N, C-alpha and C positions, 0 to 999 in steps of 0.2 A: 773893415770893421769900424763903424761910426762911433766915435767917442765924444762925450761932451767936452767943451773947452776946458783946458787944464788950468787950474789955479793953484799955484805953489804957495804953501803957507810959509811966509818969511817973517811976518809980524810976530814978535815974541808973545803978545797977548793971545793971538790966534793959535800959536803953537801950544801954549799952556792950556787953552781951551780944548784943543784936539786931544791932548794928553789926558785931561780930566774926563772927557767923554769916553775915551778908550778904556781908562781904568775903571770907570763906572760900569761900562758894558762887560769888562772882564770879570768884575766882581759878581755881576748877575749870572754870567756864564759858569763861574765856579760853583755857585750855589745850586744852579739847576743841574749841573753835571754830577753833583754828589747825591742827588735825590734819585734813588733806584726806581726805575719804571717810568721816569719822566722822559718821554721821547722828544728828540730834538725838534721835530716838527710842531708838536703841541706847545713846547716852550716858545718856539718862534712865533706861533700864532698868539700866544699870550702877550708876548712882547709887542706884537703889532697892534693889539687892542689897546695897550697902555700908551704906546709911543705916540699915537696921533694926538693925545692930550698933553704930551710933555712939551713945555715951552723950550724953544731952542732952534737953531738953524737945522733944517732937514739934513744937510750934509753931515753934521756932527752926530745927529741922532742915528743916521745910517752907519756912521763909524762905530758907534756904541753897539748897534745891533750886530754888526759884523764881528766885533771883538767878543761879544757874548757868544756868538755861534762858534767862533774858533776855540775859545777857552772851554766851552762845553765839550768839544771833541777831545780835549786833553783830559778833563776831569771825569768824564763818564766812564773811563776805564777803571777808576778806583772802586766804585761799588760793584762793578762787574767782577772784579777780582776778589774783593774782600767779603762779599755777601754770597751766601748760598754755596759754599764750597762743599762738594760731595765727598763721601768716604771712598776708600780704595776700590770698593765693589763697582763704582760707576766710573772708574778711571778711563775706560776706553772711550766714553762719550763725554767726559768732562771737558769743559772749555779749556783751552791752553793756559790761560791765566790761573784758572782754578787748580790745574795740575801743578803748576809751579808753586802756588801758595801752599798746597797740600804737602809738597816736598820741602817746604821751608824756604823757598826762593821767591817769596812775595816781593821783597824789596827790589830784587833784580828785575822781576816782571814789571814793576811800576817804572823803574828807570828805563827799561827797554821801550815801554809804551811812550814815555816822555821823549826819548830820543827819536823814535819813529815819527812822532807828531812834529817836533821842532825842526827836524831835518826836512820833513815834507814841506813845511812853510818856507824854509830857506831855499829849497830846490824849486818849489812850484812858482815862486814869485818871478825869478829870472826866466823860467821856461814857459811862463803862462802865455806870452804873446806868440812865440813860434808854435807852441803846441796848439793854441787856439786857432791859428791859421790853418793848420793841418786838419784839425777836427771840424772846422767850419767848411773846409773843402769836401770832406767825406761825409758830412752830416746828412745832406740830401739823399745820398745813396743809402746810408744806414737807416734813415727815417723811412724810406720807401720799402726797405726790406727788414723792418724791425722785428716782425714776427719770426722770420727766418733766423735772425741774429739771436733772439731770445731762445728759440728752440734749440739752436746749436749750443748755447750756454747750458741749458737744462741737460741735454744729452752728455755734454762734457763733464758736468758735475756728477751725474749718476755714474758715468763710466770711470770716474776717478776713484770710486770706492774700490777696496782691495778684494772683496769677495762678491760672489753672485748674490748671496743672502743680503749683504749690505746694499747692493745695487737695487734689489727688489724692495728693501726697506726704504731706500731713498726715493724710489718711484712712488711708493705708497704715501710717504710723508709729503712729497711734493703735491700729489693729487689731492690729499685731504686739505692741505693748506690752501691750494688753489681754489678748491670748492668753497672753503670758508671765506676767502677773499672775494670771490664772485658774489657771495650772498650778503656781504657786510660792508665792503669798502665804500659803496656809493650811498650808504644810509646817512641820514642827517637827523638823528633823534634829538629830542629836547633834552637839554642837559643844563646843570647849574652854571657852567662856564660857557660863554659864547665861543671861545676858541676851542671848541670841541672837535671830535672826529674819532672814528673807530680805530685809528692807528694805535692809540694808547692801550686799549684793552687787548687788541690783537697782538701787539709785540710783547706786552707784559705777560700774556698767557702763553704765547708760543715759546718765548725765549727766557723769561724770568721765572715764572712760577714752577716749571718742572725742576729746575735746579734747586729752588728753595724747598720743594717737597722732598726731594731726595736728601736734603741736608737736615731735615727735621730729626732724623735718627742719627745724625753724624756726631762725631766727638768734638767738633769745633776746629778752630784754627790751631795748628801746631806752632811752636816757637819759630820765629823767622830768623834766618841767619843774615850775614852781611849782604850788602847789595852789589858785590863785585860782579861785573858782567862777564859771563863765560861765552862770549861771542866776539869774533874778531872785528876790529874797527872797519876793515874793508867790507866784510859781509854785512855789517850794520848799515854802512853807507850805501852799498849796492841794493840792499833790500828797501831802504828808505827811498832811494831814487826810483826803483821799480814801482814802489807803492804810490809815490807821487804821480808818476805817469799814469798808473792805473786809476788814480783819483780823477784824472781828466776824462777818462772813459765813463766813470761813474757820474761825473758832472753832466755828461751829454746824453747818455743812453738811459732812459727810464727803466726801472725794474732791476738794474744791476746794483747790488749793495756792496758795501765795503768788505763784507765777509766773502762774497763771491769773488770779488776782484783779488782779495788776498790769496785765495786758493790758486788763482791763475799766476800771481806773482811768485808763489813758492815753486810752481812748475818751471818757471823761466829763470829762477836764480839758483844755480847749482849749489848743492850741499846745504840747503836751507829749509828742508821739509821737516822742521821740528817746531816745538812750542815757541821758542824764542823768535824764530823767523816769522811765525804767524802773528805774534804780538806786534812786532815792528811793522810788518806789512799792513795789518789791519789798522793800526793807529795812523800810519802814513796815509793810507787811502782815505780814511775818514776825515782827517784834517785837510789834506790837499783838495778834497772834494769841495770844501767851503770856498777855497780860492778859485778853483776852476769854474765853479758854479757862478761866481761873480762875472768872470769873463764870458761864460755862456750867456748870461743875461745881456751883456753888451753886444755879443756877436750875433746871437739869433733871437734876442728879445724874449726869451722864455725862461722864467724862474724855475730852476730844477730842484731846489730844496725849500724847506719851510722858511729858512732864514731869508732866502732871496724873495720869497713871496711877501714876507713881512717888510723887507727892505723896499720893495716896490710899492707897498701900500703907503709908506710915509713919504713917497715922492722925493726920495733922496737923489741928488744929481750923481751921475756916474763919472765922477772925477777920480780916475783910477790912481794917480800918484798919491793923493791924500788917503784914499781908501786902503791902498796897499801899505802905507805907513802904519795905519791903524791895525791892519792884519798882522804885520811883523811884530809890532809892539805887543799885541795880544798873544802872539805865539811865544814870545820870550817870557811874558807873565805866566802863561799857562805852563811852560816848562818848569819854572821854579815852583809853582803851586802844586803841580801833580806830584812832585817828589816830596816836598815838605808835608803837604796835607795827606798824601797817599800813605806814607809810612805811619803817620799818626793814626790814620783811619784803621790801618791794619792792627796796630797795637791796641786800640780801643775795642775793636771787634774781637780780638783774642781774649779779652778780659770778661766777656759776657757769655753766658751759656748759649750755645748756638741754636738750640731749639727756640729760645726766646727771640733771638735776632730773626730767624726764619719766619716765625709766626708774625712778628711785628711787621716785617717787610711784606709778607703776603697780605696782611691787613691794609698796608699802605697802597699796594697795587689795586686792591678792591676799591679803596676810596678814590684813587685817581681815575679808575675806570668809570666810577659813578660820576665824578665831577666833570669828566670830559664827554661822557656818552649816556649819562642817566642810567636808569634801571636796565635798559637794554645792554649797556656796556658791561654790567656784571654778568649777564648771560653769555655775552660774547667772550668775556674773559674766561669763564668756566669751560666753554667749548674749546677755546684756543688752548687752554691748559691741557685738556685731554689729548688733543692732537699733538701738542708739544712733547708729550711723553712718548709718542710713537717712535721717533728715531732714537730716543734715549734707551728705551727698552729693547729695541731691535738692533742696537749697536751700529747705527749709521750716523753720519754727520748731521748736525742741526741745520746746516746751511740750506738743506733741501726745503726747509720750512719757508724760505724766501719765495716759494711758490705762491704765497699769499699776495705778493705784488706782481710776480711774473705771470701767473695764470690769468688774471683779469686782462693784462695787457695783450697776451696771446689771443684771447678770445675777442678782444676789442679790435684787433687787426685782422 
């Protein structure tokens, strides 16, 4: 694994400069993470468009971008939990965080997410080199058989449903999402923002709008109780470790999302197939993926995330020790922010009529779809929303909608 020459920051002035750039990036990541519907890839491309004109050393600009990407993975759990909480009728298909918020356990859910992310950072950094060596060794085989690997993932996800009706619903959801991905992912429509792309309306429609639509008639957020964690420390640690290792897989294999990897984590961690375990696992996978994607860029020369594409565009040198310091600092900042900001976010959301929140956020998703993809983005958003309602109505997991990415990859291979 070829790595650029290592330059240790020993000069106090350079250390302060590194800290300042990291804090600046973390601040941007916290703002982006709190905007519902702003996909990490679109945010990263926006950063890339701005970063090239920012005066400063490319290494520190790269540190800021990595910090922004890491903190985004911490804070994006907050609007996912606080906005669009469905009523009890939709409990079967409600996202785990939503169910906990509905049960008054929102503070606990936020702290579990924070723990999953920060433990993933602390675990992924020391494991990154040995895990990357293993992944680099097996990557050529995986790459040559990617279609088979992805097909096995799809079959396993559908088989993991508990009833035949849910399995058929999962297959239908996957097929519809895959078809939509085939038709739209490669489009490059004119849009107000150059950092556009169809991922914004696709993900907003598939995963965001259906929850908000169901919440329009909801009664809003119930009062939240204390944030005491009802999950053993050992289980939290084991789940975060498994999530971090799964993040390495997500970092190397295209089409595998944090949600898909989290389902696998819960299979391999005994006594963990509940909402709390899913929150820890998903947060851990999502954050660890940012770190392992950096090592994947070094090892195989391919950017696997939007943040890594943006990082490559600013020609930042791959000086891993300095970059990892920025990542760890960003992780600690994100851990504090997600708890403090998350609990305030929940309190504020609980004071507003929920139909107003849902309507406002739906409007925001439409605006983002237009900004990133133009008028075509609004059409994609509407179609994606209809497809996103399929697993909700048929009582299947929403994770099958990741067919929007997996389907085109299967056809491409």
